[in-house]
C-alpha positions in Angstrom: 76.4 26.9 13.6 79.9 25.6 14.3 79.1 22.5 12.3 79.2 24.7 9.2 83.0 25.0 9.5 83.7 22.0 7.2 81.8 23.7 4.4 83.8 26.9 5.0 87.2 25.2 5.2 87.8 24.9 1.4 87.5 28.7 1.2 89.5 29.6 4.2 92.1 31.6 2.2 89.3 33.6 0.6 87.9 34.3 4.0 91.3 35.4 5.2 91.5 37.8 2.3 88.0 39.1 3.2 89.2 39.4 6.8 92.2 41.5 5.8 89.9 43.8 3.7 87.6 44.1 6.7 90.5 45.2 9.0 91.5 47.8 6.4 87.9 49.0 6.1 87.5 49.3 9.9 90.8 51.1 10.2 89.9 53.6 7.4 86.6 54.2 9.0 88.2 55.3 12.3 91.0 57.5 10.9 89.0 60.7 10.0 88.4 61.7 13.6 92.2 61.8 14.1 92.6 64.1 11.1 89.8 66.3 12.5 91.4 66.4 15.9 94.7 67.4 14.3 93.1 70.1 12.2 91.4 71.7 15.2 94.4 71.5 17.6 97.3 72.1 15.2 96.1 73.7 12.0 93.3 76.1 12.9 95.4 78.1 15.4 98.1 78.7 12.7 95.7 79.5 9.8 97.7 77.3 7.5 95.3 76.7 4.6 97.8 74.4 2.8 97.5 71.9 5.7 93.7 72.2 5.6 93.8 71.2 1.9 96.0 68.3 2.7 93.8 67.1 5.5 90.6 67.6 3.5 92.2 65.6 0.6 93.3 63.0 3.1 89.8 62.5 4.3 88.5 62.3 0.7 91.2 59.7 -0.1 90.4 57.6 2.9 86.7 57.6 1.9 87.6 56.6 -1.7 89.9 53.8 -0.4 87.2 52.6 2.0 84.6 52.5 -0.8 87.0 50.5 -3.0 87.8 48.0 -0.3 84.2 47.7 0.6 83.2 47.0 -3.0 85.9 44.4 -3.3 85.0 42.8 0.0 81.3 42.6 -0.9 82.0 41.0 -4.2 84.3 38.4 -2.7 81.9 37.8 0.2 79.0 37.1 -2.2 81.2 34.9 -4.4 82.4 32.8 -1.4 79.0 32.6 0.3 77.2 31.5 -2.9 79.8 28.7 -3.3 79.4 27.6 0.3 75.7 27.4 0.0 76.1 25.6 -3.4 78.0 22.9 -1.5 75.5 22.7 1.3 72.5 22.4 -1.1 74.4 19.7 -3.1 75.1 17.8 0.2 71.5 18.1 1.3 70.1 16.8 -2.0 72.7 14.0 -2.1 71.8 13.1 1.5 68.0 13.1 0.7 68.7 10.7 -2.2 70.3 8.3 0.2 67.5 8.2 2.7 65.1 5.3 2.8 61.4 5.4 2.0 60.5 5.2 5.7 61.9 8.7 6.1 59.8 10.2 3.3 56.7 8.4 4.7 56.9 10.4 7.9 58.2 13.7 6.5 56.4 16.4 4.6 58.0 17.2 1.2 57.3 20.9 1.5 59.3 21.0 4.8 62.2 19.4 3.0 61.9 21.9 0.2 61.9 24.7 2.7 65.1 23.3 4.3 67.0 22.9 1.0 65.9 26.2 -0.5 64.7 28.7 2.1 66.9 27.7 5.1 70.1 27.6 2.9 69.2 31.1 1.6 69.0 32.4 5.1 72.4 30.9 5.8 73.8 32.6 2.7 72.5 36.0 3.9 74.2 35.5 7.2 77.5 34.4 5.7 77.6 37.1 3.0 76.4 40.0 5.1 75.7 39.2 8.8 78.9 37.4 9.7 81.2 39.9 8.0 79.3 42.9 9.4 79.8 41.4 12.9 83.5 41.3 12.2 83.6 44.8 10.7 81.6 46.4 13.5 83.7 44.5 16.1 86.9 45.9 14.6 85.4 49.4 14.4 84.5 49.3 18.1 88.0 48.0 18.9 89.7 50.8 17.0 87.4 53.4 18.6 88.3 52.1 22.1 92.0 52.1 21.3 91.7 55.7 20.0 89.8 56.8 23.0 92.4 55.3 25.3 95.2 57.0 23.5 93.5 60.4 23.8 92.2 60.0 27.3 91.9 56.9 29.5 88.9 58.6 31.1 87.0 58.5 27.8 88.1 54.9 27.3 86.6 54.1 30.7 83.3 55.7 29.6 83.3 53.6 26.5 83.7 50.4 28.7 80.7 51.5 30.8 78.5 51.1 27.8 79.6 47.5 27.1 77.6 45.8 29.9 74.4 47.5 28.8 75.0 46.3 25.2 75.8 42.7 26.3 72.7 42.5 28.6 70.4 43.8 25.8 71.9 41.4 23.2 71.5 38.4 25.5 67.9 39.4 26.4 67.0 40.1 22.8 68.5 36.8 21.5 66.8 34.8 24.3 63.4 36.1 23.3 63.7 36.2 19.6 65.1 32.7 18.9 61.9 30.8 19.7 60.0 33.1 17.4 62.3 32.5 14.5 62.2 28.7 15.1 58.4 28.8 14.9 58.7 30.9 11.7 60.9 28.3 10.1 58.6 25.4 11.1 55.6 27.3 9.9 57.3 28.1 6.6 57.8 24.4 6.1 54.1 23.6 6.8 52.9 26.4 4.6 55.2 25.2 1.8 53.9 21.6 2.2 50.3 22.7 2.2 50.7 24.9 -0.9 52.6 22.2 -2.8 50.0 19.5 -2.0 47.0 21.6 -2.9 48.5 22.7 -6.2 49.4 19.1 -7.0 45.8 18.1 -6.3 44.1 21.1 -8.0 42.2 18.7 -10.3 40.5 17.0 -7.3 39.8 20.4 -5.6 38.0 21.7 -8.7 36.3 18.4 -9.3 34.7 18.5 -5.8 34.2 22.2 -5.8 36.4 22.5 -2.7 38.1 25.8 -3.6 36.5 27.8 -0.8 37.3 25.2 1.9 40.9 25.0 0.7 41.2 28.7 0.6 40.0 28.8 4.2 42.5 26.2 5.2 45.3 28.1 3.5 44.2 31.3 5.3 44.5 29.5 8.6 48.0 28.3 7.8 48.9 31.7 6.5 47.4 33.4 9.6 49.7 31.3 11.8 52.7 32.3 9.7 51.6 36.0 10.0 51.2 35.7 13.7 54.8 34.5 14.2 56.2 37.1 11.8 54.4 39.9 13.7 55.7 38.5 17.0 59.3 38.5 15.7 58.8 42.0 14.3 57.5 43.2 17.7 60.5 41.7 19.5 62.8 43.2 16.8 61.3 46.6 17.3 62.8 46.7 20.8 66.4 47.2 19.6 66.2 50.5 17.6 64.7 52.7 20.4 67.0 51.0 22.9 70.1 51.8 20.8 68.8 55.4 20.4 68.6 55.8 24.2 71.9 54.1 24.7 73.7 56.3 22.1 72.0 59.5 23.4 73.0 58.6 27.0 76.6 57.9 25.9 76.8 61.1 23.8 75.6 63.1 26.8 78.3 61.5 29.0 81.0 62.2 26.5 80.0 65.8 26.1 79.8 66.3 29.9 83.0 64.5 30.7 84.8 65.7 27.7 83.8 69.3 28.3 85.0 69.1 31.9 88.3 67.6 30.7 88.7 70.4 28.1 88.0 73.2 30.7 90.5 71.6 33.1 93.1 71.4 30.4 93.4 67.6 30.5 92.4 67.2 26.8 92.2 69.6 23.8 89.1 70.9 22.1 90.1 68.9 19.0 90.1 65.7 21.1 86.5 66.4 22.3 85.4 66.9 18.7 87.1 63.7 17.8 85.3 62.0 20.7 82.0 63.2 19.4 82.9 62.0 15.9 83.5 58.6 17.3 80.1 58.7 19.0 78.7 59.3 15.6 80.6 56.4 14.2 79.1 54.2 16.9 75.7 54.9 15.5 75.8 52.5 12.6 77.3 49.4 14.4 75.0 49.7 17.4 71.9 50.2 15.3 72.9 47.2 13.1 73.4 45.0 16.2 69.6 44.3 16.5 69.3 43.4 12.8 72.5 41.2 13.0 71.2 39.4 16.1 67.9 38.7 14.3 69.9 37.5 11.2 72.1 35.3 13.4 69.1 33.7 15.2 67.4 33.0 11.9 70.6 31.5 10.5 71.2 29.5 13.6 67.7 28.1 13.5 68.1 27.4 9.8 71.5 25.6 10.4 69.8 23.6 13.2 67.1 22.4 10.8 69.7 21.6 8.1 71.9 19.6 10.4 68.9 17.8 11.8 68.2 16.7 8.2 71.9 15.7 7.6 71.8 13.7 10.9 69.1 11.5 9.6 70.4 8.0 8.7 68.9 5.7 6.1 67.2 2.6 7.4 68.5 0.8 4.3 72.3 0.8 3.9 74.9 -1.5 2.3 76.1 -4.0 4.7 79.9 -4.5 5.2 81.2 -6.8 2.5 78.1 -6.5 0.3 78.7 -7.8 -3.3 77.1 -6.6 -6.6 74.1 -8.6 -7.7 74.5 -9.6 -11.4 72.0 -12.2 -12.3 69.6 -14.7 -10.8 70.7 -18.3 -11.5 68.8 -20.5 -9.1 65.9 -19.1 -7.1 64.1 -16.2 -5.5 62.5 -16.8 -2.1 61.0 -15.2 1.0 61.2 -17.0 4.3 58.9 -15.9 7.1 58.8 -12.3 6.0 56.8 -9.9 8.0 56.5 -6.1 7.7 54.5 -3.3 9.4 53.9 0.4 8.7 54.0 2.2 12.1 53.2 -0.9 14.0 50.3 -1.8 11.6 51.0 -5.3 10.2 51.0 -5.4 6.4 52.7 -8.7 5.7 52.8 -11.7 8.1 55.0 -14.7 7.7 55.2 -14.7 4.0 57.1 -17.7 2.6 57.5 -18.8 -1.0 60.1 -19.8 -3.5 60.3 -19.6 -7.3 62.9 -20.7 -9.7 64.9 -18.4 -11.9 63.2 -17.8 -15.2 59.7 -18.4 -13.8 56.8 -16.0 -13.8 55.0 -15.4 -10.5 51.6 -13.6 -10.5 50.7 -11.9 -7.3 47.0 -11.5 -6.7 44.8 -10.4 -3.9 42.3 -7.8 -2.8 43.2 -4.1 -2.3 45.4 -3.6 0.8 46.5 -7.2 0.9 50.2 -6.2 0.8 51.1 -6.9 -2.9 53.0 -3.7 -3.6 54.7 -3.8 -0.2 56.0 -7.3 -1.0 57.8 -6.0 -4.2 59.0 -2.9 -2.3 60.8 -5.2 0.2 62.4 -7.1 -2.7 63.9 -3.8 -4.0 64.9 -2.9 -0.4 62.8 0.2 -0.3 62.0 -1.1 3.2 63.6 -3.7 5.4 61.4 -6.6 6.7 60.7 -6.6 10.4 61.1 -10.3 10.5 62.3 -13.1 8.1 64.6 -12.8 5.1 64.5 -12.5 1.3 66.9 -14.7 -0.6 68.4 -14.4 -4.1 70.2 -17.6 -5.0 69.9 -18.6 -1.4 71.8 -15.5 -0.3 70.1 -12.8 1.8 69.5 -9.7 -0.2 71.4 -7.7 2.4 74.6 -9.4 1.1 74.1 -7.6 -2.2 74.6 -3.8 -2.7 71.5 -1.7 -2.8 72.6 -0.1 -6.0 73.1 -3.4 -7.9 69.7 -4.7 -6.7 67.9 -1.7 -8.1 69.9 -1.8 -11.3 69.1 -5.5 -12.0 65.5 -5.5 -10.6 63.2 -3.4 -12.7 59.9 -2.1 -11.3 57.0 -0.7 -13.3 54.7 1.0 -10.9 50.9 1.2 -11.3 51.0 5.0 -10.9 54.3 6.0 -12.5 56.0 9.3 -11.8 57.1 11.2 -14.9 59.4 14.2 -14.8 59.0 17.5 -16.6 61.1 17.0 -19.8 60.9 15.2 -23.1 59.7 11.7 -23.9 63.3 10.8 -24.7 64.5 12.1 -21.3 61.9 10.1 -19.4 62.5 6.9 -21.3 66.3 7.2 -20.8 65.9 7.9 -17.1 68.5 5.8 -15.4 70.2 4.9 -18.7 71.7 8.2 -19.8 74.1 6.6 -22.3 71.2 4.9 -24.3 71.2 5.7 -28.0 68.1 6.8 -29.8 67.8 3.4 -31.4 67.8 1.8 -28.0 65.1 4.2 -26.8 63.0 3.5 -29.9 63.3 -0.3 -29.4 62.1 0.0 -25.8 59.2 2.2 -26.9 58.2 -0.4 -29.5 58.2 -3.1 -26.9 55.9 -0.9 -24.7 53.6 -0.2 -27.7 54.5 3.5 -27.5 56.7 4.0 -30.6 53.9 4.6 -33.1 52.3 7.2 -30.9 55.6 9.0 -30.4 56.4 9.0 -34.1 53.0 10.7 -34.9 53.9 13.7 -32.7 55.5 16.7 -34.5 58.5 16.7 -32.2 58.7 12.9 -31.9 60.9 11.8 -29.0 61.8 15.4 -28.2 58.1 16.2 -27.3 57.8 17.9 -23.8 55.4 16.0 -21.6 54.9 18.7 -18.9 55.2 18.4 -15.1 54.4 14.9 -14.0 53.6 14.0 -17.6 50.3 15.9 -17.6 50.2 15.9 -21.5 50.0 12.1 -21.5 47.0 9.9 -20.9 47.1 7.3 -18.1 47.8 4.5 -20.5 50.5 6.4 -22.3 52.2 7.2 -19.0 52.1 3.5 -18.0 53.7 2.5 -21.3 56.4 5.1 -21.0 57.2 3.8 -17.5 57.4 0.3 -18.9 59.7 1.4 -21.8 62.2 3.1 -19.4 62.4 -0.1 -17.3 62.7 -2.4 -20.4 65.5 -0.1 -21.7 67.6 -1.2 -18.7 67.1 -4.9 -19.6 66.7 -6.1 -16.0 67.4 -9.6 -14.7 64.2 -9.6 -12.7 61.2 -7.6 -13.8 58.4 -6.6 -11.4 55.2 -5.3 -12.9 52.7 -3.6 -10.6 49.5 -3.5 -12.6 51.5 -2.1 -15.5 48.6 -2.2 -18.1 45.7 -1.3 -15.8 45.0 1.8 -18.0 45.3 0.3 -21.4 42.8 -1.7 -23.5 42.9 -5.5 -23.8 44.5 -5.6 -27.2 47.3 -3.3 -26.2 47.7 -5.3 -22.9 48.1 -8.5 -24.9 50.7 -7.0 -27.2 52.7 -5.5 -24.3 52.7 -8.7 -22.3 53.8 -10.6 -25.4 56.7 -8.2 -25.9 57.6 -8.4 -22.3 57.5 -12.2 -22.3 59.7 -12.3 -25.4 62.3 -9.8 -23.9 62.3 -11.5 -20.5 62.5 -15.1 -21.9 64.6 -17.1 -19.5 64.4 -14.3 -16.9 62.3 -13.9 -13.7 59.1 -12.0 -13.8 56.8 -11.0 -11.0 53.5 -9.5 -12.0 50.8 -7.9 -9.8 47.8 -8.5 -12.0 44.1 -9.3 -12.2 43.6 -10.0 -15.9 42.9 -13.6 -16.7 45.4 -13.8 -19.6 48.3 -12.8 -17.4 47.2 -15.2 -14.6 46.9 -18.1 -17.0 50.4 -17.6 -18.5 52.1 -17.4 -15.0 54.0 -20.4 -13.8 52.6 -19.9 -10.4 50.1 -17.6 -8.7 50.5 -16.2 -5.2 47.2 -15.2 -3.5 47.5 -12.7 -0.7 44.8 -11.9 1.9 45.4 -9.6 4.8 49.1 -9.8 4.4 49.2 -13.6 4.4 49.7 -16.1 1.6 46.5 -18.2 1.5 47.1 -19.8 -1.9 50.1 -20.7 -4.1 49.9 -22.7 -7.3 48.9 -22.6 -10.9 45.8 -20.9 -12.2 44.0 -24.2 -12.7 45.1 -25.5 -9.2 43.8 -22.3 -7.4 40.6 -22.1 -9.4 39.7 -25.7 -8.4 41.0 -25.6 -4.8 41.0 -22.0 -3.5 37.5 -20.4 -3.0 39.0 -17.0 -2.3 41.0 -16.9 -5.6 38.0 -18.2 -7.6 35.7 -15.6 -6.0 38.3 -12.9 -6.7 38.5 -13.6 -10.4 34.8 -14.2 -10.8 34.2 -10.8 -9.2 36.3 -9.1 -11.8 34.3 -7.7 -14.6 37.3 -7.9 -16.9 37.7 -11.7 -16.3 34.0 -12.5 -16.3 33.6 -10.7 -19.6 36.2 -12.8 -21.3 34.8 -16.2 -20.9 35.0 -17.0 -17.2 37.7 -19.2 -15.8 
């Protein structure tokens, strides 16, 4: 929890102002018993009604001032806490954007959402209410103790007797409830992940009639969440009856001891009534202690999860002295590159070299490592062995940002965001003009489709682009990469969901735009393979063939068998 202090520091003066208000509120809360004691001991015996009116008005004024200060304090506390959480959420999202793909491969997205949204909200409740209530109640207890000591050290001693019982109960309660709240936060993350994944895959669930099974799975996850919530509630139920017993015991001691002190003339009757008024004032802070302890444990667990996330380091970082990559002038090569996912080899000793301006087609059966190869080029992952060179310089000597700016990747299954067509095409190029966006759409054979829509480029496409067909989504993804005019373009089956005529038109546009630039294409269509300067054939993570289409067809049985097995190729006149 102490690691939150850097987020609180910019608002320290506001917290100081809130602290002053809390001191005033605590002081105003503890003043009425003094007025009551004075009225009983000094005013009642004289029958002076004027003083009674003044004292009654004084108590009313104190209540009004306490209410005004409390209102101001709550508004300021909420204002400050919201801004603190605003900064924490921004920091979390920024940090998530800096983490490498390997982190997201092993982490559930729902758990991350829970940390960014739910855990930070728990922290906000503690900062805005819990932390300040702890301060207020602590000050109230301090003023009560001071008042009791001023009236009678014996009564102050009785108050101190209650403290060990309070501390022991707080420690025991915290020790038992913390694991329960940790399990709740973890289960919340799993439940969020489960719900998110099932809603994202609702089409598949309905297609296979799997609704009942998924509902049963959800019920199991929800049952575990319920179990931990009930456990925490059971532990929390301990505090209220304990506080009732403790307060009752203390009130009885005050009455017995105070009554004896009154009868022996050591204190006045007004002081005893004041003591009992303070016992009544103790009711709220002691009752709230259980809730505040629960809130603290929840916030502490949330802070622990947040800091665990912030402590994660990206496996891909800019090396000291890294320079921006601007253009490829000589060659692109891989030298002995190997890579594994969780110790499972994906690429093994991959070595090749192409000249700047050439087109390299990457071919191979599913799972051969084609997509992984281009992911390494973009530094989504780091090779476990070997190196990747641009103009004979390791890519680690270039900044990550410049590599991803100058190397464009069109994925086979593009991700589209909820927004308009214009927003999605201009993603990563926010300063693009409408004319630039339209030109990119024309190159991707998308412009005529967009113009036929009533809202044109301002047409919403829905979450994940659900209002677009697979082919339209692929062309949109191609348009937003072409808009950036990359130095190196990587196409991962970019036209798998379009017809042959559209494919030919798109590839012709791409070739025209990328004339003189380097192009890597993961493809299976014969026209694309024939037009490539060279073809790299991957099998089980190894390069088993590298050459032109004609060379591989005549010399590589695996390549020839691969293209003959493709209905698309066979149907277009063989090899």
